[in-house]
C-alpha positions in Angstrom: 9.9 -41.6 -101.4 7.3 -44.1 -100.6 5.9 -45.1 -97.1 5.6 -48.8 -96.3 4.1 -50.5 -92.7 3.1 -54.1 -91.9 1.8 -55.4 -88.7 2.0 -59.1 -88.0 0.2 -60.8 -84.3 1.2 -63.7 -82.9 -1.2 -65.7 -80.4 -3.1 -62.3 -79.9 -6.1 -62.0 -80.5 -6.8 -58.9 -83.1 -10.4 -58.4 -84.7 -10.3 -57.4 -88.5 -11.5 -54.0 -87.7 -8.6 -53.4 -85.0 -5.9 -54.9 -87.7 -7.7 -52.4 -90.0 -7.3 -49.5 -88.3 -3.8 -50.3 -87.1 -2.6 -50.6 -91.1 -4.6 -47.4 -91.5 -3.0 -45.3 -88.8 0.1 -46.8 -89.8 -0.2 -45.0 -93.3 -1.7 -41.7 -91.6 2.1 -41.5 -89.9 3.7 -42.1 -93.3 1.7 -39.9 -95.5 4.3 -37.4 -95.8 6.5 -39.9 -97.6 4.1 -40.4 -100.3 0.3 -39.4 -100.6 -1.0 -39.9 -104.8 -2.0 -43.3 -103.9 -2.3 -45.7 -101.3 -3.1 -49.6 -100.7 -3.4 -52.2 -97.8 -4.0 -56.4 -97.9 -5.2 -58.4 -95.2 -6.5 -61.8 -94.8 -10.0 -63.2 -96.3 -12.9 -64.8 -94.2 -11.9 -68.3 -94.8 -12.2 -71.0 -91.8 -9.1 -71.1 -90.1 -8.6 -74.3 -91.0 -8.2 -74.3 -94.2 -7.1 -70.2 -95.1 -4.4 -70.4 -92.2 -3.3 -74.0 -92.7 -0.1 -74.0 -95.2 -0.5 -77.7 -96.1 -4.0 -77.1 -97.2 -4.2 -77.1 -101.1 -3.6 -73.3 -102.5 -7.3 -74.3 -104.0 -9.5 -74.3 -101.0 -7.3 -71.2 -99.5 -9.2 -67.8 -100.4 -6.5 -65.1 -101.8 -6.2 -62.4 -99.6 -7.7 -59.1 -99.8 -6.2 -56.4 -102.0 -7.3 -52.5 -101.6 -6.1 -49.9 -103.8 -7.2 -46.5 -104.2 -5.3 -43.1 -106.0 -5.2 -40.0 -103.5 -4.8 -39.6 -99.9 -5.1 -42.1 -97.4 -8.7 -41.0 -96.0 -9.7 -41.6 -99.7 -8.5 -45.4 -99.2 -10.2 -45.7 -95.8 -13.3 -44.5 -97.3 -12.9 -47.2 -99.9 -11.7 -50.3 -97.9 -15.4 -49.3 -95.6 -17.1 -49.3 -98.5 -16.1 -52.8 -100.0 -16.6 -54.0 -96.5 -20.4 -53.3 -96.2 -20.8 -54.1 -99.7 -19.6 -57.7 -99.3 -20.3 -58.3 -95.9 -17.0 -58.7 -94.8 -17.4 -59.3 -91.2 -15.1 -57.1 -89.4 -15.4 -58.2 -86.1 -13.9 -61.6 -87.2 -11.1 -62.2 -84.8 -7.6 -63.7 -86.0 -5.3 -65.1 -83.3 -2.6 -64.7 -86.0 -2.9 -62.4 -89.2 -0.2 -60.6 -91.1 -1.5 -57.4 -92.9 0.6 -55.2 -94.9 -0.2 -51.0 -96.4 1.7 -48.7 -98.4 1.0 -45.1 -99.5 3.0 -44.1 -102.7 4.7 -41.2 -104.2 4.8 -41.8 -107.7 8.1 -42.9 -109.6 6.5 -45.0 -112.5 3.3 -45.1 -113.6 0.5 -42.5 -112.8 -1.5 -42.3 -109.3 -4.0 -44.6 -110.5 -5.0 -48.2 -108.3 -3.3 -50.2 -110.9 0.0 -48.6 -110.0 -0.6 -48.7 -106.6 0.8 -51.3 -104.1 0.7 -53.8 -102.9 1.8 -55.1 -106.5 0.5 -58.6 -106.9 2.2 -62.0 -109.1 -1.9 -62.8 -110.3 -5.0 -62.5 -110.1 -5.1 -64.9 -107.0 -2.7 -62.7 -104.9 -0.1 -65.8 -104.2 2.7 -63.1 -103.8 1.9 -59.2 -102.5 4.8 -56.8 -102.6 4.7 -53.1 -101.2 8.2 -51.4 -102.1 10.1 -48.0 -101.4 12.8 -47.5 -103.8 13.6 -48.0 -107.4 14.1 -51.0 -109.5 16.7 -50.2 -112.0 16.7 -53.1 -113.9 12.9 -53.8 -114.0 12.8 -53.5 -117.2 14.8 -56.4 -118.4 13.4 -58.6 -115.5 10.0 -57.5 -116.9 10.7 -58.8 -120.7 12.2 -61.9 -119.2 8.9 -62.3 -117.1 6.6 -61.8 -120.3 8.5 -64.4 -122.1 7.5 -67.1 -119.2 3.8 -66.6 -119.9 3.5 -63.7 -117.3 1.2 -60.6 -117.7 1.6 -57.2 -116.5 -1.0 -54.8 -115.5 0.9 -51.7 -114.2 3.4 -49.3 -115.4 5.4 -49.8 -111.9 8.4 -51.0 -111.7 7.6 -52.8 -108.9 5.6 -55.3 -110.5 8.4 -57.5 -111.2 9.2 -58.5 -107.8 6.0 -60.5 -106.7 6.2 -61.8 -110.5 9.6 -63.4 -110.0 8.9 -64.5 -106.6 5.8 -66.7 -108.3 8.2 -67.8 -110.7 11.3 -68.4 -108.2 8.2 -70.6 -106.3 6.6 -72.3 -109.1 10.2 -73.4 -110.3 11.2 -74.9 -107.4 8.0 -77.1 -107.0 8.4 -78.3 -110.6 12.1 -79.3 -109.7 10.4 -81.2 -106.3 11.5 -78.7 -103.9 7.9 -78.7 -102.2 9.7 -77.5 -98.7 11.1 -74.7 -100.3 10.9 -71.9 -97.7 9.5 -68.2 -98.0 13.0 -66.9 -97.0 14.7 -68.7 -100.1 12.2 -67.7 -102.6 12.8 -64.1 -101.0 16.8 -64.5 -101.3 16.5 -66.0 -104.8 14.4 -62.8 -105.9 16.8 -60.4 -104.5 19.3 -62.0 -106.2 18.2 -60.5 -109.6 17.3 -56.7 -108.2 19.4 -54.1 -109.0 18.7 -50.6 -107.6 17.3 -49.4 -103.9 14.7 -50.9 -102.3 13.2 -51.6 -98.9 10.6 -54.5 -99.8 7.8 -56.6 -97.6 6.5 -59.8 -98.9 3.3 -61.5 -98.3 2.0 -64.9 -99.9 -0.8 -66.9 -99.9 1.6 -70.1 -99.6 3.2 -68.8 -96.3 0.1 -67.5 -94.2 0.8 -65.2 -91.3 4.0 -65.0 -92.6 5.8 -61.7 -93.6 9.5 -61.3 -95.0 11.5 -58.1 -95.2 14.2 -56.8 -97.1 16.2 -53.9 -97.8 19.0 -52.3 -99.9 19.8 -48.7 -99.7 15.9 -47.7 -98.1 15.2 -47.4 -94.6 13.4 -50.1 -92.9 12.8 -50.9 -89.3 11.3 -53.6 -87.4 9.3 -52.5 -84.2 8.5 -55.5 -81.3 5.6 -55.4 -78.5 5.4 -58.3 -76.5 2.0 -58.9 -74.7 1.0 -61.2 -72.0 -2.7 -61.7 -71.5 -3.9 -58.4 -73.0 -1.8 -56.4 -71.3 1.8 -55.1 -72.6 5.1 -56.8 -71.2 7.5 -55.1 -69.4 9.6 -52.4 -71.0 13.0 -53.7 -70.3 15.1 -55.0 -73.1 15.4 -58.6 -73.4 17.7 -59.4 -76.2 16.1 -63.3 -76.3 12.5 -61.5 -77.4 13.0 -61.9 -81.3 13.1 -66.1 -80.5 11.5 -66.7 -77.9 7.8 -67.2 -79.7 5.7 -65.4 -77.0 2.5 -64.0 -77.9 3.7 -60.4 -79.4 2.8 -58.2 -82.4 5.3 -57.3 -85.0 5.6 -53.8 -86.9 7.5 -53.2 -90.2 8.2 -49.7 -91.1 10.3 -47.6 -93.4 9.9 -44.5 -90.4 10.2 -44.7 -87.0 7.3 -42.3 -86.5 4.3 -45.3 -87.5 6.2 -47.3 -84.5 6.2 -45.1 -81.6 2.7 -45.2 -80.9 3.1 -48.9 -80.5 6.9 -49.9 -79.5 10.0 -48.5 -78.4 11.7 -51.8 -79.4 13.2 -51.7 -83.0 15.2 -53.6 -85.1 17.0 -50.9 -87.4 17.3 -53.7 -90.6 20.8 -53.5 -92.5 21.3 -53.3 -95.7 21.3 -57.0 -97.4 19.3 -58.8 -94.7 16.3 -60.6 -94.7 14.0 -60.6 -91.5 11.9 -63.1 -91.8 8.8 -63.1 -89.0 7.0 -66.5 -88.6 5.6 -68.1 -85.4 6.4 -65.2 -83.4 10.1 -66.2 -83.9 12.3 -63.0 -86.1 14.7 -64.8 -88.2 17.2 -62.4 -89.9 19.2 -64.3 -92.6 22.5 -62.1 -94.3 22.4 -62.0 -98.3 24.9 -63.3 -100.3 24.5 -62.5 -103.9 27.5 -64.7 -104.8 26.2 -68.0 -102.6 23.4 -69.9 -104.4 24.8 -68.7 -108.2 25.1 -71.6 -110.6 23.4 -73.9 -108.1 20.3 -76.3 -109.2 18.9 -75.9 -105.8 17.5 -72.4 -104.0 20.6 -71.6 -101.2 20.3 -71.8 -97.5 21.5 -69.1 -95.5 22.5 -69.4 -91.7 20.7 -66.8 -89.3 22.4 -64.1 -87.6 21.9 -63.0 -84.6 21.0 -59.2 -83.7 19.7 -57.1 -80.5 17.0 -54.8 -80.3 17.6 -51.0 -79.4 15.3 -48.2 -78.0 13.7 -45.4 -79.8 14.6 -42.3 -78.4 11.2 -40.8 -79.4 7.8 -39.6 -77.6 4.7 -39.5 -79.2 3.9 -35.9 -78.4 7.2 -35.2 -80.8 5.0 -36.4 -83.7 1.8 -35.1 -83.1 0.8 -31.5 -84.5 0.0 -29.8 -80.8 -2.3 -27.0 -80.9 -0.2 -25.9 -84.5 -2.5 -26.3 -87.9 0.8 -27.9 -89.9 3.8 -29.6 -88.9 6.2 -26.8 -90.7 4.4 -24.6 -88.5 5.0 -26.5 -85.2 8.6 -27.2 -86.4 9.2 -23.3 -87.2 8.5 -22.4 -84.0 10.0 -25.4 -82.2 13.6 -24.0 -83.0 14.2 -22.3 -79.9 14.0 -25.5 -77.9 15.7 -27.6 -80.9 18.6 -25.3 -81.4 18.8 -26.0 -77.1 18.7 -29.5 -77.4 21.4 -29.8 -80.6 23.9 -27.5 -77.9 23.2 -29.2 -74.7 26.0 -31.0 -73.1 28.1 -29.9 -76.1 29.3 -26.3 -75.0 31.2 -26.0 -72.2 31.6 -22.5 -70.8 32.9 -21.4 -67.2 34.1 -18.5 -65.6 37.2 -17.7 -67.6 37.7 -17.6 -71.2 39.7 -20.5 -71.4 36.7 -22.7 -70.1 34.9 -21.9 -73.5 35.1 -25.3 -75.2 33.3 -27.6 -77.2 32.8 -31.2 -76.8 31.7 -33.4 -79.1 32.2 -37.4 -78.4 31.4 -38.5 -81.6 34.2 -36.6 -83.3 37.0 -36.5 -80.3 39.3 -40.2 -81.4 39.6 -38.8 -85.0 39.9 -35.0 -84.5 43.7 -35.4 -85.5 43.1 -37.3 -88.2 40.6 -34.2 -89.4 43.3 -31.9 -88.9 45.6 -33.4 -90.7 43.3 -33.6 -93.7 44.1 -32.3 -97.1 40.9 -31.1 -97.5 37.1 -31.5 -96.1 35.0 -32.1 -98.4 31.1 -31.4 -97.7 28.5 -33.6 -99.2 24.5 -33.3 -99.2 21.4 -32.4 -101.3 18.9 -30.1 -101.3 18.5 -28.3 -97.4 21.5 -30.3 -96.2 23.4 -29.0 -98.5 22.6 -25.4 -98.1 23.3 -25.3 -94.3 26.8 -27.2 -95.6 27.3 -23.9 -97.2 26.3 -21.9 -94.6 29.2 -23.5 -92.3 31.8 -23.3 -94.7 33.2 -19.9 -94.2 33.5 -20.4 -90.8 35.2 -24.0 -90.8 37.7 -22.7 -93.2 38.5 -19.7 -90.9 38.8 -21.3 -87.7 40.5 -24.8 -89.4 42.6 -23.4 -92.1 41.9 -26.4 -94.1 40.2 -26.0 -97.8 36.7 -26.9 -97.7 34.8 -27.9 -101.1 31.1 -28.4 -101.6 29.7 -31.3 -103.6 26.3 -32.3 -104.4 26.1 -35.7 -103.7 24.4 -37.1 -106.9 26.9 -34.9 -109.0 29.4 -36.3 -107.3 28.6 -40.2 -108.2 27.8 -39.1 -111.7 30.9 -37.8 -112.6 33.2 -40.3 -110.1 35.0 -36.7 -108.8 38.4 -37.0 -107.1 38.1 -38.2 -103.4 41.4 -39.2 -101.7 42.6 -40.7 -98.5 43.7 -37.8 -97.1 40.6 -36.0 -97.5 37.6 -35.6 -94.8 34.5 -36.7 -96.5 31.4 -34.9 -94.4 27.9 -36.2 -95.4 24.8 -34.1 -94.3 21.8 -35.5 -94.1 18.3 -35.0 -92.1 17.1 -38.5 -92.4 20.3 -40.2 -92.7 19.0 -42.2 -95.3 19.3 -40.0 -98.5 19.8 -42.4 -101.5 22.0 -40.1 -103.4 24.2 -38.7 -100.3 24.3 -43.0 -99.1 26.0 -43.6 -103.2 28.2 -40.9 -102.4 29.3 -42.3 -99.1 30.0 -45.8 -100.4 32.3 -44.2 -103.2 34.2 -42.0 -100.7 34.3 -45.1 -98.4 35.6 -46.8 -101.6 38.4 -44.5 -102.3 39.5 -44.2 -98.3 38.6 -40.6 -97.4 37.5 -40.9 -93.4 34.0 -40.1 -93.4 31.9 -38.3 -91.2 28.3 -38.3 -90.6 25.9 -35.2 -89.6 22.2 -36.6 -89.3 19.2 -36.2 -87.0 18.6 -40.2 -87.2 20.2 -42.4 -84.5 20.9 -45.7 -86.3 20.3 -44.4 -89.6 22.3 -45.7 -92.7 24.7 -42.9 -92.6 24.8 -43.1 -88.6 25.7 -46.7 -89.0 28.7 -46.6 -92.3 30.7 -43.5 -91.1 33.6 -43.6 -89.0 32.6 -40.7 -87.1 29.6 -38.4 -86.8 27.6 -36.1 -84.9 23.8 -36.4 -84.3 21.8 -33.2 -84.9 19.2 -34.0 -81.7 16.2 -31.6 -83.2 14.0 -34.3 -82.7 11.5 -35.5 -85.5 10.7 -33.6 -88.7 7.5 -34.7 -90.1 7.0 -31.8 -92.7 8.4 -32.4 -95.8 9.8 -29.0 -95.7 12.9 -28.9 -93.6 13.0 -26.4 -91.2 14.3 -27.0 -87.6 16.4 -29.7 -88.9 18.3 -26.8 -91.2 19.1 -24.6 -88.1 20.2 -27.7 -85.9 22.3 -28.6 -88.8 24.3 -25.5 -89.2 24.8 -25.0 -85.1 26.3 -28.8 -85.5 29.0 -27.8 -88.1 29.7 -23.9 -86.6 30.3 -26.8 -83.1 32.5 -29.0 -85.4 34.5 -26.0 -86.8 35.0 -25.2 -83.0 36.2 -28.9 -82.2 38.4 -29.0 -85.2 40.2 -25.5 -84.7 41.3 -26.5 -81.1 42.2 -23.9 -78.3 44.9 -22.4 -80.4 45.5 -18.9 -78.9 45.3 -17.1 -82.4 41.6 -17.5 -83.1 40.4 -18.1 -79.2 38.9 -14.6 -79.6 37.4 -15.4 -82.4 36.3 -18.8 -80.7 34.8 -17.2 -77.9 32.6 -15.0 -79.7 31.1 -17.7 -81.4 30.3 -20.1 -78.5 28.8 -16.7 -76.8 26.9 -16.3 -79.9 25.8 -20.1 -79.8 24.3 -19.9 -76.4 22.4 -16.1 -77.0 21.3 -18.3 -80.2 17.9 -19.7 -79.2 16.5 -16.5 -77.6 17.4 -14.2 -80.7 15.3 -17.1 -82.6 12.6 -16.7 -80.4 12.9 -13.1 -81.1 12.5 -13.4 -84.8 9.7 -15.6 -84.7 7.7 -12.7 -83.4 7.7 -11.4 -87.1 5.3 -13.8 -87.8 2.2 -11.7 -88.7 4.1 -9.5 -90.4 5.6 -12.1 -92.8 1.9 -13.0 -93.1 1.1 -9.7 -94.3 3.8 -9.5 -96.9 2.6 -12.9 -97.8 -1.0 -11.6 -98.6 1.0 -9.1 -101.0 3.3 -11.6 -103.0 -0.1 -14.4 -103.0 -0.2 -13.6 -107.0 3.4 -13.4 -108.2 4.8 -15.9 -110.0 8.3 -15.4 -109.3 10.5 -14.3 -106.4 14.4 -13.8 -106.4 16.4 -13.6 -102.9 20.1 -12.0 -103.1 22.6 -12.9 -100.8 26.2 -13.3 -100.7 29.2 -14.2 -97.8 27.4 -16.4 -95.3 23.9 -15.7 -96.3 24.5 -16.5 -99.6 23.3 -20.3 -98.1 20.5 -18.6 -96.7 19.3 -17.3 -100.1 19.3 -20.7 -101.6 17.5 -22.4 -98.5 15.0 -19.8 -98.7 14.0 -19.5 -102.2 14.1 -23.6 -101.8 11.3 -23.6 -99.4 9.0 -20.8 -101.5 9.6 -23.4 -104.1 8.8 -26.9 -102.0 6.0 -25.5 -100.5 4.5 -22.5 -102.1 4.8 -23.8 -105.5 6.1 -20.4 -106.6 9.2 -20.0 -109.1 12.1 -18.9 -107.0 15.4 -18.6 -106.8 18.2 -18.0 -105.0 21.4 -16.1 -106.0 24.7 -15.2 -105.2 24.7 -11.1 -105.3 28.2 -10.9 -106.6 27.1 -12.7 -109.2 23.9 -9.8 -110.0 25.6 -7.8 -112.9 26.4 -10.9 -114.7 23.1 -11.9 -115.7 20.2 -11.5 -113.2 20.4 -7.7 -113.4 18.2 -8.1 -116.8 15.0 -9.5 -114.9 14.8 -6.5 -112.7 11.6 -4.3 -113.1 8.8 -2.7 -110.9 6.9 -5.8 -110.8 9.3 -8.2 -109.9 9.6 -9.0 -106.0 13.1 -9.5 -105.0 14.6 -10.3 -101.6 17.8 -8.8 -100.2 19.7 -10.3 -97.0 22.0 -7.4 -95.8 22.3 -8.3 -92.3 25.8 -6.9 -90.5 28.6 -9.0 -91.7 32.0 -8.2 -93.8 29.7 -8.1 -96.6 27.1 -5.4 -95.3 28.4 -2.3 -97.6 28.6 -4.7 -100.4 25.1 -5.6 -100.3 24.0 -1.6 -99.6 25.6 -1.1 -103.0 23.6 -4.0 -104.4 20.4 -2.6 -103.0 21.2 0.6 -104.7 21.8 -0.4 -108.1 18.4 -2.4 -108.1 16.5 0.5 -106.7 17.9 2.6 -109.5 16.0 0.1 -111.9 12.8 0.4 -109.8 13.6 -2.9 -108.6 10.6 -3.9 -105.7 12.9 -4.6 -102.7 12.4 -6.5 -99.5 15.6 -6.1 -97.4 16.1 -8.3 -94.4 18.7 -6.2 -92.0 19.8 -6.0 -88.6 17.7 -4.2 -86.3 18.4 -0.4 -86.4 20.1 -0.4 -90.0 16.3 0.2 -91.8 17.9 3.9 -93.1 21.1 2.5 -93.9 19.8 -0.4 -96.5 16.2 1.6 -97.9 17.1 4.6 -100.2 14.2 7.1 -99.6 12.5 4.6 -97.2 10.8 3.0 -100.3 12.1 -0.6 -99.3 9.7 -2.9 -97.2 12.1 -3.8 -94.3 12.2 -6.7 -92.1 14.7 -6.1 -89.1 16.2 -8.9 -87.1 18.1 -9.6 -84.1 22.0 -9.5 -84.5 24.0 -12.2 -84.0 28.0 -13.1 -84.6 28.2 -13.4 -88.2 28.7 -16.8 -88.6 25.6 -17.7 -87.1 23.2 -15.5 -88.1 22.3 -17.4 -91.2 20.3 -19.3 -88.5 18.6 -16.0 -88.2 18.1 -14.7 -91.4 16.3 -18.1 -92.5 13.2 -18.4 -90.2 11.5 -15.0 -91.7 11.9 -17.2 -95.0 10.5 -20.1 -93.5 7.1 -17.9 -92.1 7.1 -16.6 -95.3 6.7 -19.6 -97.5 4.7 -21.3 -94.9 2.2 -18.6 -95.1 2.5 -18.1 -99.0 1.2 -21.6 -98.8 -1.6 -21.5 -96.7 -3.0 -18.5 -98.4 -2.5 -19.9 -101.7 -4.3 -23.1 -100.4 -1.7 -25.8 -100.4 -1.1 -28.4 -98.0 2.1 -27.2 -96.2 3.3 -30.6 -95.2 2.1 -32.3 -98.2 3.8 -30.4 -101.2 4.6 -32.6 -103.7 2.4 -32.7 -107.0 -0.1 -31.1 -105.2 -0.3 -28.3 -108.6 -2.0 -31.5 -109.9 -4.1 -32.4 -107.7 -5.3 -29.5 -105.0 -5.2 -26.3 -107.1 -7.7 -24.2 -105.2 -8.9 -24.2 -101.8 -11.5 -27.2 -101.7 -14.4 -25.4 -99.7 -14.1 -22.4 -102.5 -14.7 -24.7 -104.8 -17.6 -26.4 -103.2 -19.4 -23.4 -102.5 -19.0 -22.6 -106.3 -20.4 -25.4 -107.3 -23.3 -25.2 -104.7 -23.5 -21.4 -106.2 -23.8 -22.9 -109.7 -26.3 -25.7 -109.2 -29.0 -23.2 -107.2 -28.6 -20.4 -110.0 -29.3 -23.0 -112.7 -32.6 -24.3 -110.7 -33.4 -20.8 -110.3 -33.3 -20.3 -114.2 -35.1 -23.7 -115.0 -37.5 -23.1 -112.6 -38.3 -19.7 -114.2 -38.1 -20.5 -117.9 -39.1 -24.1 -117.9 -37.8 -24.0 -121.5 -35.4 -27.1 -121.6 -34.2 -26.3 -124.5 -32.7 -23.2 -123.5 -30.8 -25.1 -120.6 -27.2 -25.0 -122.5 -27.5 -21.7 -123.8 -28.5 -20.2 -119.9 -25.4 -22.6 -118.8 -22.9 -20.9 -121.3 -23.9 -17.2 -120.3 -23.5 -18.0 -116.6 -20.4 -19.4 -117.2 -19.7 -16.2 -119.4 -20.5 -13.8 -116.3 -18.3 -15.8 -113.9 -15.8 -15.6 -116.0 -14.1 -12.3 -114.6 -12.8 -15.0 -112.0 -8.9 -15.7 -112.2 -9.7 -19.4 -110.6 -10.7 -20.7 -113.7 -9.3 -24.2 -113.0 -12.7 -24.3 -111.2 -14.8 -24.4 -114.4 -14.5 -27.8 -115.2 -15.7 -29.4 -111.7 -18.6 -26.5 -112.1 -19.4 -27.5 -115.6 -19.2 -31.1 -114.6 -21.9 -30.5 -111.6 -23.9 -28.4 -113.2 -24.4 -30.9 -116.3 -25.2 -33.6 -114.2 -27.8 -31.2 -112.8 -29.2 -30.6 -116.0 -29.4 -34.0 -117.1 -31.5 -34.8 -114.2 -33.8 -32.2 -114.6 -34.1 -32.9 -118.3 -35.1 -36.7 -117.1 -37.6 -35.0 -115.2 -36.7 -35.6 -111.8 -38.2 -34.8 -108.8 -35.9 -31.4 -108.2 -37.9 -30.0 -111.0 -41.3 -31.2 -109.8 -41.0 -29.9 -106.6 
């Protein structure tokens, strides 16, 4: 997953400094999508008559500037401004029209390094530049073909074939006499050769102040902001805004989070669409893989008409507010996000008969769902766990068999999906690649496809027959928290809607609806365990593994709790079905391994009591999550650490029980010195708290200088340096020593050369 962003101003004067900051801020909003390297491209400083005239000779035009840097966005920002200072690039230079692109990367092909960062380029002259989110599956074949045509590759990425292929297509068209080939024709021809999932933005020296965007399977949005005499135009929706050529600012992004700062007028780019931004006009072409095949000239595709939509998102939703991290904010937002999820959907009057659920996105398809031979839940990761938590109540109320499928596994084995099936696709973003492939597979097999997603206008929302938005609000943290609990609540409401108002299950339905109404307050109560979970995290900070046992409704809670600890705390953790404890996992139990057992009041409570007894008999180090007042029932001899949570109706208890585990994962991560919101690959990049390392370095420098000043014997520098390291060897944070050694080695070399440090 990577983040791509682009900005184009037309007939709106913007300084280079402003353009840079827009690109940087866009990347900051997208950094959760990729943070091992980043890059941008902007135009160079050449008189407008040459650099921005498409008819001027290429030899007279200076190539666009490209900046790429390994590491976080701020590393790129620092590098860019250092380059600006070194080259005297004028940051105050004003552009009436300018196209800039930016990218933040999560490595898939090639290690994090500037050469593998985006934008990737076609040649040293940067004739074509591309930023890319996704994977090109046939890149190796394309690369071999391009190498045979004389292209040289600098990176290990799959992306580099795309700009080189664009240059090949452009050069070939000109060689054949087609000097009027358009940017969109070039891109359409490139798309014809690409396989895989991607979202792309093209910038070219041959087409100044133009951008091309296209997508297949990866998210991409266009934001439009009309500007009149420096003041934003009226906010009403103008369906001609894409064609009117008036002064405007245009934004392209892989996520709405980066657009809401600038505009709420957006276009959700569809798969197979090519969006061409030129002269303030947005032209949209539909890619047709068959059109243009075996033709001598590049195909010319007719444009299609699309209307803008309005983002239902506020800037405040994507700010941290008073919280230190997005994950912390999103955990504590759950009482409100659950209210929003249920708002307008639960109906509870004065009598029992008045209790019902209204889901507008499903009402026209409920009869079809009730006639289904089976219901198949399909998802990945947290979304799969949420569906697993909801499966028992759906089976109970509907009487329809419910099966679970991990999206990638379903596609890999081409599992049976029938026309009589209802396939429910669960995804927070609505753009999960594996889930989208499973959706296409299920659609081809004729199943009724239902979407449950948090993102209006997402690919799953557009391509399913019906569905429900969970309305949990923007979720920025990589580890999903509030979306998980809202997904469970939505699927509980779906279960109620499918069950209808039959007399046989009326009492059960009423109990669930009453439980839904009380749920936000119960979650608010369990959030008061925050400090208690922080204290528990302190006890577990040095542990290497954690087991979580659950069963029934809370098997999913065990999986999700363990997943959260894995994702952010980078600690090995496993969620296990307690019923399988004696079939292998019991061999792991000893007095050192921490084990969480979920034993709240439900049909499996007595069985979990038995599990606790067996673990305790083997001296297990137990942490038990139980209902309030049940401490004595679940803790033999009071030797277990007890976490008491509020009790709700059993099918909603997973919403309550996951919150302490979310808090535990959060505090473990912070205490271990990792970045909560950006967990991936941090085991290689940030193993220690940076402040601690900097202080350790300073201490090493001071001690070495004192030794040198006291002894003034250069021959003993290395001996005393090693002695210092041996004395400090008791510290378990040994990974800091290479950095300390480098710092001290540099300092000792400076002293040996007789610099001012020793003289003073």
